[in-house]
C-alpha positions in Angstrom: -24.7 -9.0 -7.1 -28.1 -7.1 -5.1 -27.6 -7.5 -1.6 -30.8 -8.4 1.4 -32.3 -5.1 3.3 -32.5 -7.1 6.3 -31.8 -4.2 9.0 -33.6 -2.4 10.9 -32.8 0.8 13.0 -32.3 -0.9 16.0 -29.9 -3.3 14.0 -27.9 -0.6 12.2 -27.9 1.3 15.5 -26.1 -1.6 17.3 -24.0 -1.8 14.1 -22.8 1.6 14.7 -22.3 1.0 18.4 -20.2 -2.2 18.3 -17.9 -0.7 16.3 -17.6 2.7 18.6 -17.4 0.9 21.7 -15.1 -1.4 20.6 -11.1 -1.1 22.4 -11.0 2.5 21.7 -12.1 2.8 24.9 -10.0 0.9 27.1 -7.0 1.5 25.3 -7.0 5.1 24.0 -8.1 7.2 27.4 -3.6 7.4 28.5 -2.0 7.9 25.3 -4.6 10.7 25.0 -4.3 12.1 28.7 -0.8 12.1 27.9 -1.1 14.3 25.1 -3.6 16.7 26.9 -3.3 16.2 30.2 -6.0 17.9 32.4 -7.5 19.5 29.1 -8.0 15.3 28.0 -12.0 16.4 28.0 -11.4 19.4 26.1 -9.8 16.3 23.3 -12.8 14.5 24.0 -15.0 17.7 23.0 -13.4 18.3 19.6 -13.4 14.9 19.1 -16.9 15.1 19.4 -17.3 18.0 17.4 -15.4 16.7 14.7 -17.1 13.2 14.4 -20.7 14.6 14.9 -19.9 16.9 11.7 -18.5 13.8 9.6 -22.4 12.3 11.0 -24.3 14.5 9.7 -22.4 14.5 6.3 -22.4 11.1 6.3 -26.5 11.0 7.3 -26.9 13.5 4.3 -25.3 11.5 1.5 -26.7 8.0 2.8 -30.0 9.4 2.4 -29.6 9.7 -1.6 -27.1 6.9 -2.0 -28.1 4.1 -0.3 -25.9 1.8 -1.5 -23.1 -0.3 -0.5 -19.3 1.6 -0.2 -20.6 5.1 2.2 -18.0 7.4 0.9 -16.3 5.4 -1.6 -20.1 5.9 -3.0 -20.8 9.7 -2.3 -17.5 11.0 -3.8 -17.1 9.1 -6.6 -21.1 10.8 -7.4 -20.4 14.7 -5.8 -16.8 14.7 -6.8 -15.8 12.3 -9.8 -14.7 8.2 -10.5 -11.1 9.5 -8.4 -12.0 10.8 -5.2 -14.4 8.3 -4.7 -12.1 5.7 -5.7 -9.2 7.8 -3.0 -11.7 7.1 -0.5 -12.5 3.9 -0.9 -9.1 3.1 -0.7 -8.1 5.1 2.3 -11.1 3.6 4.0 -9.8 0.1 3.1 -6.7 0.0 3.5 -7.1 2.4 7.0 -9.9 0.1 8.6 -7.9 -3.4 7.5 -5.2 -2.0 9.7 -8.2 -1.2 12.1 -8.9 -4.4 11.8 -5.5 -6.1 12.6 -5.2 -2.9 15.6 -8.6 -4.7 17.4 -7.7 -8.4 16.9 -4.3 -8.1 18.3 -5.7 -6.1 21.4 -8.4 -8.9 22.1 -5.6 -11.0 21.8 -3.2 -9.1 24.5 -6.8 -9.5 26.9 -7.4 -12.8 26.7 -4.2 -14.9 25.7 -1.6 -12.4 27.0 1.8 -14.3 24.8 -0.3 -15.9 22.7 -1.3 -12.4 20.9 -1.2 -13.1 17.3 -1.8 -16.4 17.1 -5.3 -15.7 18.7 -5.6 -12.6 16.6 -5.5 -14.8 13.4 -8.0 -17.1 14.8 -10.3 -14.5 15.8 -10.1 -13.0 12.4 -11.0 -16.3 11.0 -14.0 -16.6 13.2 -15.9 -13.1 12.3 -15.0 -14.1 9.1 -17.0 -16.7 9.0 -19.8 -15.6 11.2 -20.2 -12.7 9.0 -20.3 -15.2 5.6 -23.2 -16.2 7.7 -25.3 -12.8 6.7 -25.5 -9.7 8.3 -28.6 -10.5 10.4 -26.2 -12.8 12.3 -23.9 -10.7 12.6 -26.5 -7.5 14.0 -27.2 -10.5 16.1 -24.0 -11.3 17.4 -23.7 -7.2 17.8 -26.4 -7.4 20.7 -24.8 -9.5 22.7 -21.6 -7.7 22.6 -23.0 -4.5 23.5 -24.8 -5.4 26.1 -21.5 -6.3 27.6 -19.3 -3.6 26.9 -22.1 -1.2 28.2 -22.7 -3.6 31.6 -18.8 -3.9 32.1 -18.1 0.0 31.7 -21.6 0.5 34.0 -19.5 -1.4 36.1 -16.2 0.4 35.8 -18.0 4.1 36.3 -20.2 2.8 39.5 -17.6 1.8 40.9 -14.9 4.7 40.5 -17.3 7.1 41.4 -18.2 6.0 44.7 -14.8 5.0 45.7 -12.4 7.0 48.0 -10.1 8.8 45.9 -11.0 12.1 44.3 -9.6 14.2 41.6 -10.7 18.2 40.0 -12.1 17.4 36.8 -11.2 21.2 36.0 -8.1 21.3 33.7 -4.5 21.9 35.5 -1.5 22.7 34.1 -1.1 24.8 31.0 -3.2 24.5 27.6 -1.2 23.3 24.5 -4.1 23.2 21.1 -1.6 20.7 19.9 -1.7 18.5 22.5 -5.1 18.9 22.9 -5.5 18.5 18.9 -3.7 15.4 19.2 -5.8 13.7 21.7 -8.3 14.7 19.7 -6.6 12.4 17.0 -6.2 10.2 19.1 -10.0 9.7 20.3 -10.9 10.2 16.9 -10.0 6.3 16.1 -12.7 5.5 18.7 -15.7 7.5 17.1 -15.1 6.5 13.3 -16.9 3.3 13.7 -20.4 4.9 12.8 -19.2 4.6 9.2 -19.9 1.2 9.8 -23.6 1.8 9.1 -23.9 4.1 6.0 -21.3 1.2 4.3 -24.7 -1.4 4.8 -26.9 1.4 3.0 -28.2 -2.3 0.9 -28.9 -3.9 3.7 -30.9 -1.1 5.6 -34.7 -1.5 5.6 -35.8 2.1 4.5 -32.6 4.1 4.4 -33.1 7.5 3.3 -34.6 7.2 7.4 -32.9 4.6 8.8 -29.5 5.4 8.3 -29.6 9.7 9.5 -31.5 9.0 12.7 -29.1 5.4 13.4 -25.8 7.3 12.8 -27.1 10.3 15.0 -28.5 7.7 18.0 -25.0 5.5 18.0 -22.9 8.5 17.9 -25.1 10.2 20.9 -24.6 7.2 22.9 -20.9 6.9 22.1 -20.6 9.9 23.1 -22.3 10.2 26.3 -20.3 6.9 26.9 -17.0 8.5 26.5 -17.3 11.2 28.5 -18.7 9.1 32.1 -16.2 6.6 31.6 -13.5 9.3 30.8 -14.5 11.7 33.2 -14.3 8.9 35.8 -10.5 7.7 35.7 -9.7 11.5 35.6 -11.3 11.7 38.9 -10.0 8.8 40.1 -6.6 8.5 39.2 -5.4 12.5 37.9 -4.2 13.0 34.6 -1.1 12.0 35.4 -1.2 8.9 36.9 -3.8 8.2 33.9 -1.5 9.0 31.0 1.3 6.5 32.7 -1.1 3.4 32.7 -1.5 1.0 29.7 -4.7 -0.5 31.4 -7.0 2.8 32.3 -10.1 0.8 33.2 -8.4 -1.9 35.0 -5.8 0.5 37.3 -9.4 3.1 38.0 -11.5 0.1 39.4 -8.0 -0.9 41.8 -7.5 2.4 43.0 -11.6 3.1 43.8 -11.0 -0.5 46.2 -12.8 -2.5 43.5 -10.4 -4.6 42.5 -12.4 -7.5 42.3 -13.4 -6.2 39.1 -10.4 -6.0 37.2 -10.7 -9.2 35.8 -14.3 -8.3 34.4 -12.7 -4.7 32.6 -10.4 -7.5 30.8 -13.2 -9.5 30.0 -15.2 -6.5 28.3 -11.7 -5.1 26.9 -11.5 -8.7 24.9 -15.3 -8.5 24.3 -15.1 -4.7 23.0 -12.4 -5.8 20.7 -14.4 -8.5 19.2 -17.3 -6.5 19.0 -15.1 -3.3 16.7 -14.0 -6.4 14.5 -16.8 -8.1 13.8 -18.4 -4.9 12.5 -14.9 -3.8 11.1 -14.6 -6.4 8.9 -18.3 -6.2 7.9 -18.0 -2.2 6.7 -14.5 -3.0 5.4 -15.7 -5.9 3.0 -19.0 -3.9 1.6 -16.5 -1.4 0.4 -14.6 -3.9 -1.1 -17.9 -5.5 -2.6 -18.7 -2.2 -4.2 -15.0 -0.9 -5.5 -15.3 -4.3 -7.2 -18.7 -4.1 -8.6 -17.5 -1.0 -9.9 -13.5 -2.7 -11.4 -11.6 -0.3 -9.1 -10.3 -3.1 -7.6 -11.1 -7.3 -8.9 -14.3 -7.9 -9.8 -14.3 -11.8 -9.1 -14.9 -9.9 -5.2 -18.1 -8.5 -6.3 -19.9 -11.8 -6.2 -22.6 -12.4 -3.7 -23.0 -15.6 -2.3 -26.6 -18.0 -3.7 -27.6 -18.6 -0.2 -26.9 -16.0 2.4 -26.7 -13.1 -0.1 -23.5 -11.7 1.2 -20.4 -10.4 -0.7 -18.4 -13.5 0.5 -15.8 -13.3 -1.4 -14.9 -9.6 -0.7 -15.6 -11.2 3.0 -13.1 -13.8 2.6 -10.6 -11.8 1.1 -10.2 -9.0 3.7 -10.3 -12.0 6.3 -7.4 -13.0 4.8 -5.5 -9.9 4.2 -6.4 -8.9 7.9 -5.1 -12.4 9.2 -2.1 -11.6 7.3 -1.5 -8.4 9.5 -2.8 -9.4 12.6 0.4 -11.8 12.4 3.4 -9.5 11.5 2.3 -6.1 12.4 2.8 -4.0 15.2 -0.3 -2.4 17.3 0.7 0.8 17.5 1.5 1.5 14.0 -1.5 0.1 12.8 -3.3 2.2 14.7 -1.5 5.8 13.2 -1.8 4.1 9.8 -5.5 3.8 10.3 -6.2 6.5 11.7 -4.7 8.6 9.1 -6.4 6.9 6.5 -10.0 7.6 8.2 -9.6 11.0 8.3 -8.7 11.1 4.8 -11.8 9.3 4.1 -14.9 11.6 6.4 -12.4 14.7 4.5 -14.2 13.6 1.4 -17.3 12.5 3.3 -17.4 16.0 3.8 -16.3 17.7 0.7 -18.7 15.4 -1.1 -21.4 16.9 1.3 -20.5 20.8 0.6 -22.0 19.8 -3.5 -25.3 19.2 -1.7 -27.5 21.9 -2.4 -28.7 22.5 1.7 -28.6 25.9 4.1 -26.0 27.6 5.1 -26.2 25.8 8.4 -25.4 22.2 6.8 -22.3 24.1 4.3 -20.7 25.1 7.7 -20.3 21.6 9.3 -19.4 20.8 5.9 -16.8 22.8 6.4 -15.7 22.1 9.7 -15.5 18.4 9.1 -13.7 18.7 6.3 -11.2 21.3 7.9 -11.4 19.0 11.0 -10.1 15.9 9.6 -7.1 17.5 7.8 -5.7 19.1 11.3 -6.5 16.0 13.2 -4.6 14.0 10.3 -1.7 16.5 10.8 -1.1 15.8 14.7 -0.3 12.3 13.9 2.9 10.8 14.0 5.1 11.6 11.0 5.5 7.9 10.3 1.9 7.5 9.9 1.3 10.4 7.3 4.3 9.5 5.4 2.9 5.9 5.0 -0.1 6.6 5.2 0.8 9.5 1.4 2.9 6.2 0.4 0.2 4.3 0.3 -2.5 6.5 -0.6 -0.4 7.8 -3.3 -0.1 3.6 -4.5 -3.7 4.1 -5.0 -3.4 6.7 -7.0 -0.8 4.9 -9.5 -3.7 1.8 -10.0 -6.2 3.7 -10.3 -4.7 5.4 -13.4 -3.5 2.1 -14.6 -6.7 0.3 -14.2 -8.6 3.7 -16.3 -6.5 3.2 -19.1 -6.5 0.0 -19.8 -10.4 -0.1 -19.9 -10.1 2.8 -21.9 -7.8 0.9 -24.1 -10.3 -1.9 -24.0 -13.3 -0.3 -25.2 -17.0 -0.2 -23.4 -18.0 -3.6 -24.3 -15.1 -5.3 -22.9 -14.5 -6.7 -19.4 -11.6 -4.5 -18.0 -14.3 -2.3 -18.3 -16.6 -0.7 -15.5 -19.5 -2.6 -15.0 -22.5 -0.4 -15.8 -25.2 -0.5 -13.4 -28.1 -2.9 -14.6 -31.5 -1.1 -15.5 -33.1 -0.8 -12.2 -30.9 -0.8 -10.2 -30.0 1.1 -7.3 -26.6 2.3 -8.0 -28.2 4.2 -11.0 -28.2 8.1 -10.9 -31.0 9.4 -8.6 -33.4 10.9 -11.6 -33.7 13.8 -9.7 -30.3 14.8 -9.6 -28.0 16.5 -12.4 -24.8 15.6 -13.7 -23.8 19.1 -12.3 -24.8 18.4 -8.6 -27.6 20.9 -8.9 -31.3 19.5 -8.0 -34.7 20.8 -9.0 -36.1 22.4 -6.8 -33.3 22.7 -4.3 -32.6 25.3 -2.2 
């Protein structure tokens, strides 16, 4: 049940960019502007700070634990089995909902009127692509990222060269709750860097590659989002931007470049596909890791004998996403996903706080932890309630499986599988159970 290390730094960066430069930049600006008004860029800055803290905490942990599963692994190693499991559960259910949201977003741009069947077809096609191997998925992501960057560059150039101008300086009253709500909405578009950490067992030289790839991908995404948001604000102004359902298409129209509208629609569809591709990749790896530890059905921990990917986990995730895409509401899927992802990163920051380090790294962990909880609290009440209910169900399942494992005994199939000798899933030799490391500062 081991994976093959095929991805270099460039591939890992592109996986992160493919996840972050998804449909969020095409859709999240309008609701964020409704929440923050002229203070939209302040909301973007808050989202970027929280995402940056999360990324630094994740990078430190990923370098120490280069395994598939991301925060599921970090929480289990640093905080205990329950917190690792809860992070993995929040990630799997939250990002599965996000997969459905991205599939529906793609279909709404590419096949209006046929959204649900088109979304299901997209999920099936990308699941099959992931089955063929992570390297092929990374190659597809290169093409998708190039197309999306070209479209966004065209929007920025057209907008800044157009006749309409609004002042970027914030106008109107400042409402902290509105800025935080906008940050929560925009954080949804930043969260894709977790895909890099979840590929820990498929990246070459992970201790060096993962932190570098996370930093490059997050920094590049922030620059792109800032340019696009500033362009939309200067062309449309905060009030019109808040009222638009397709803000970037409206931006190029107002700038006198209406011929770019079909290009923007194609770019949005391709971006959603890229995000969906990376999401399915990351969710299936966390599912694989949880199944390997018997927190999910053990048959999901198998790898394909030829393509060396967790094919059963990928197929199961694809099936669930297809069902959701055929039944759920887009806005509800996004809100539920945001709640799960923010709690996932809260566990990552808490885990990073247990690592020895300088005061600066501890401040980063505290800011990330508090920021995740605050942004989660700004989400709609329905999303928070649904998220708490699903987390409660996950906690109950954990208690049931743990009780069964204890009753069955260590030699039984129901008991958690012990890592094989020499496996990378073993505890690092220089780490002590209490979290202190020799020579740590």
